[in-house]
N, C-alpha and C positions, 0 to 999 in steps of 0.2 A: 504494500499498500503507499501511495505516493505520502511522505510528509505534508503537515499542513504550510502553509504560507500566507502572508497577507501582503496586498498591495496599497500603499501609499502613496498618493500623488504619485503613481505611476513608477515608485521603487520598491523594490521587492524585499522582505523580509521572510526569513526561513525559520521553521520553529526550531528550537535549542533546546537540547536535552543535557542538562547537567550531569556531569559525571561524580561529583563530589559535592556532599551535600554541605559540609561544614565550609568549603573554601569558596566555592562555585554560586550554591546556591542560596545559603542562608544570609550572605550579604545583601544579594537584591532583594530577598525580602524585606529584610530589616530596613533599608533605603526606602521601600515603597509601603512602611508597615502602617502609616497613617491613610493611604490611599487605601489600602485593602480595607482598615476598619471603615472607612467612608465619612469619617467625621474630623473636622479640623480641631476640635477640641481634644483632640488623642496625646496622651505623652507616652512615650516608648522609655521600659528601663533595663539597663544591660542584664546580663546573665548574674544569678545568685545560687546558690546551693542552700536547697533547702533539704528538709530532715524528718521522717516519719517520727512519731513518740518513740519508736524502738531506735532510732538513732541510724536509719537507713538514708544515705542521704542520693539527691539526684538534683541534675543541672539542667534546668528548662532553657529554650533557644532564648529566652526574654519574657516580660511582663509589660504591659501596657496599662493604662486606665483612661479611658472615655468619660470626660467630665459636660455630658449634656445634661438632658432635665432629669434623668435617673443615673447617676453615676454608677459605672460598673468597672468590673478589670477584669483582665484576661492573662491565663498563663499561655504563652505560645510555643507551640513546638514545629518546627521544621523539618519536612521529612521528605524522603524520595520515593514515589509510588513502587517501585519496582523491591523494595524492603517489606517484608511481612510484618504487618501494624503488630501482629501478636509477639513477634520476637523483642520489640524495644518499645513502639508507643505506647500499644495498649497496657502493660506493665508499668510502664513510667507515668501512664495517666493515673492510674490507681495507688502509686506513691504521692502524687501532687496530693491527691484530695485527701490521703491520709494525713501529709504534711500540714496541712492547711487547718486541718481539726486542732492541731495542737498551739495551745497561744503562746508558747515560746516561740514556736516556727512564725507565725503571722509577727510577732513583737520584732524579731531580728529583720525581718522583709520590711518591713513599715520602717524601721530605725535605717536600712540601706537606701529605700526609696526617698525617705527624708535628706538623708545625707545627699543624694543626687541632686535632688531638686534645689537645695541650697546652694549647691555649687555652679547651678546653671541662671542664670539670669532670667531668661526667657520661659523656663519650665516654670520657676517660681510665680513670675508675674500671672502667666497663664493660670495657675490653678488660685492665686489671689484674686484675680479678676471674677472668676468663676464662682469662687464660694464666699466672698465678699468678705473677708477678714484673712488675716495672719496666722489662724490656727491650722496650718498644714499639717502638723503632726496629728493631731486631734482627727482631722477629715481624713486622713489616711489609716489611720486606726480604725476609725468607724466603717470606712469602706472594705478593706481586706479582710474578708470574710469569705465563709465557705457558700453562704447564701448568694453574694454578688458575685461570684465567680463564673468566668465561662473559659473553656480549654479551647484554643483555637488552634486548629492545625490546618498547616499551610503545605500543599502539596503540588508538584508542577504536571500532576495529572491524578485526577480523581478515579478510583477504580471502586467496584463492588465489593471487593474483600475490605478497602477501608471504610467502606460506608457500613458493611454488617459488622465492622469491629466495634464501632462505637455507637451501634444500635440502641442498646441499653442504658449507654452514658448519659446523664442528665446535664444540660447546660454544654453542649460541645457544637463547635462551629468547625467545619471542613471546605476549606476554598481551595479552589484551583486557581493557580498563577502561573500564567503559560508566560516563556519569553521568546521574543523572536529577534534574529540577529539581522540587521542590514546584509543584504548579498555584497554589496561593492564596499561596505566598511564595516564588519562585526563588531566595532566598540559601541554603535550606535543601536539601541534596543528599542522595542515596543512592546507592551504588555498587555495582555488580555486577561482580565479577570472581573469578577460580579465582586463589589463593593459589599460589605456586610450591612451598610446603612445609607441609603440614596441621601445625596446633598439636597438642601433647602432650596429653593427658587428664592431670590430676594429682587424685589424692582428698585432699582438705582437709577441716577441718572448719569450718564456719558457725554459730557460736553452739553449741548443744545438739545439733543433726542434721547428720548427716553427709551431705555432699553432693558431688556430682563437679562439678569447679570446671576448665573449661579456658582456655586462652588464647584471648578472644575471648568469652566470657561477658560478658555484663552486669550488673552489680549496683548498688544504691544504699545510700546509707549510714542507719544507723538509730540510733535510741536518742540519748543525750547524747555530745557530743564528749568523750572521755577526756582526761585532761591531758598525757598524752605526744604528742597530735595538736595542730599547731599551729591557732589560728582562722582563720588566713589560707587553710591547705591545706583545713581545714573547709568555709569558705564557698565556698572553688572548686566544691567537688563536691555539697553539701546541696542535696537536691532535685532532682537531675540523674543520670540514666542514663550510666554509664561502663562503658566495656570493658576488662576484665582484660587487661595487658600481661604479666603475670607473677605468677607463684607462689613466694613461698619462705619456709619455716616457716610463722609463724602468719601471715604478712603478706601481702597483694596490691598489685601495683604496678597503678594504673588510671592510663589516657591521659587527658591533660588537652585539649591542641592540640599543633599541629604544632611550636611553638616552645618546649613545654616535655615534657620526656621523661615527664614523670609524678608522681606523689605516693605514698608508701606507706601503706597503714591497715590495722590489725589486723582479722584476721578476722571477729573478733567484733562487729565494727561494719558487718559490711556484710549484705546480704538480696539474696540472687540473684533477677533479674527474669528472665531469660531469655538468648535468643540476640541478635545485634546486630540494631539495629532494621531495617535492611535485610534481615534473613534471615528476620522474624518471617512466621508464617504470616497471610495475609487474615484480616482480623475486621471486622466490622460498625462503624460509628460508634461512640464512645465517646462516654457521656453524661456531660457536664458540668455545674457548678453554679456559681453566683455566688459572688465572693469576699465574704466579710465584712471587717469591720475590722480588726478582730484576725488574721484569715489572712493578709491583705493584707499589713499592717502585719510579720508575722513572715517572709512571704516576700521582701518587701523587703531585711530586715535579713541576708540568707541570699545577697545576689545579688553578684557581682564589680562590682568599680568601673565598667566600661565598660557593665556592664549596667543598672547604677542611673543613669548619666549619661545613657544613650540613653533611660528610660523619664521621666527628671525634664525631660529638651530637650521629648519629647512633651508630657509635661502641660504645659506652659510656651504650646505652639504649637495653632494649628487645624491644622496641617499642616506635613510637615518634608520636603522634597526631599534626595535623597541627598547631592549635593555640600553642600548646607547644613548636612546632621546631621552630617557628618564634620566639618566644620568647627567646628560647637561642640563635639562631642565633643573635639576636639583641644584648644580652649580650654578646656573644663572639666578636663580631666585632663591637661592638660600632658605633662609628662615619662611619665607613665603610660600615654598614648596610642602605640599600638605599629601603628596603620593598619590592623590585621587586626581587623574588625569581623562577619563573617560567622557565624566559629564561636561568637562570643560571643551572638550573636542566635541562631543556632542554638540555642545550648545554654540561651537564654530560653524558647523556643519550647518545648523538649523538656520543662522544668523545669515552665511551665506545662501543657503535657498529663499530665504526672506527676502533677500535683496535683490534677487532675479538676475542674479550673476553667475557665471561659471566657476568651478570651483576653484580653488588656489592651492589645493594639495591633493595627493592621491595615495591610496593605502591598497599597498599591494603586499605580494607575497613571493618569494622565491625558496629554492634550497637553504639557504640560511635564515629562512624566517620571514616574520612580517617585518615590512619597513613602509617610512613616509617617504614620499617625495613631492617637492614643490614643483609647480606647474612653471614650465621655464618662461614662457612670456611674462610672467610676474615677479620674475626671481630679481632682475635690476631695480624694479620700483619699489620692492620690498627691501633689498638692500639699502637702497638709498635712503627710504624711510628712517632704518634705524639708525644709520649713520649720521642723518639730521638730528636724531634726538640725543646723541651723546654731547 
């Protein structure tokens, strides 16, 4: 049987089957856990060992709380469907349930969550805003009970074996989360899944026209940067499509990446593009045009540090293999380099496509592995741009 494939604006994405649960699948799920939960009021917590009253320990893949009208919390397990649910996940679920019945285990978990919240000002503010007070520890203590618990199992494919294994478990949600890799740029992904909760529709104004904006809609910046918006946040988003995570008053919170909750922008600065990229209707190939010198200079000026370092590195070499690229980016960026490049490069590709221009680089493969190569006709323009910045 042929593997599944999706087509987005004429570009092919092929179904990807992760081989390694911990190193490949789990990081992607964690990156998109708030999307999977379907709530902008969700907070993810890192792994913590929990023990049953008899001292038997287990480590879930994470925890999450959702601060909607009726707050609740999740124990998260990320699994591959080819593994038998009876070998690990089902016994693990029983251990979780036993462990949470212990008041000492709940206290240890609450303390760990509280410490994580206090070390993250964004998580702390979100909880304070939702509960209307600073009594975060008490709130967590009241929330973390067996009655409020849901076990969330995320699989790359849901099978009958997995459904049957948890038929008798109360408060279990099983979510299928498929990943598709772009055929000509494997670091660019699209995901197919059904969120646990549907986003709310909110009526707001964009400029002079009244428009329905939903959490999950895609917008882009328009016009000039207002004085009350930082140049740094503006440059992170300019020329790119970003998903709306939350709307409040006359502002929208736009998703940036998995490490940054997002930036708030006035609605008057936003232009609605449509639904998320992976949900667009199938269309034919988009026509592209070549970059002029002025267009390319303006585009480079709005790129993030890692995107500029990437293009500069490619302009200096005939081809750059992945390992060499990471080493060079680390050298150029130093303390600004966080090792997460796929999101930045995916954002660069989307920004180029949004500009309606031809690609500035290629992602190819030979017998030495994957490599990047700059488009020759833009090499001198890019090199001159960076030389003038020094």
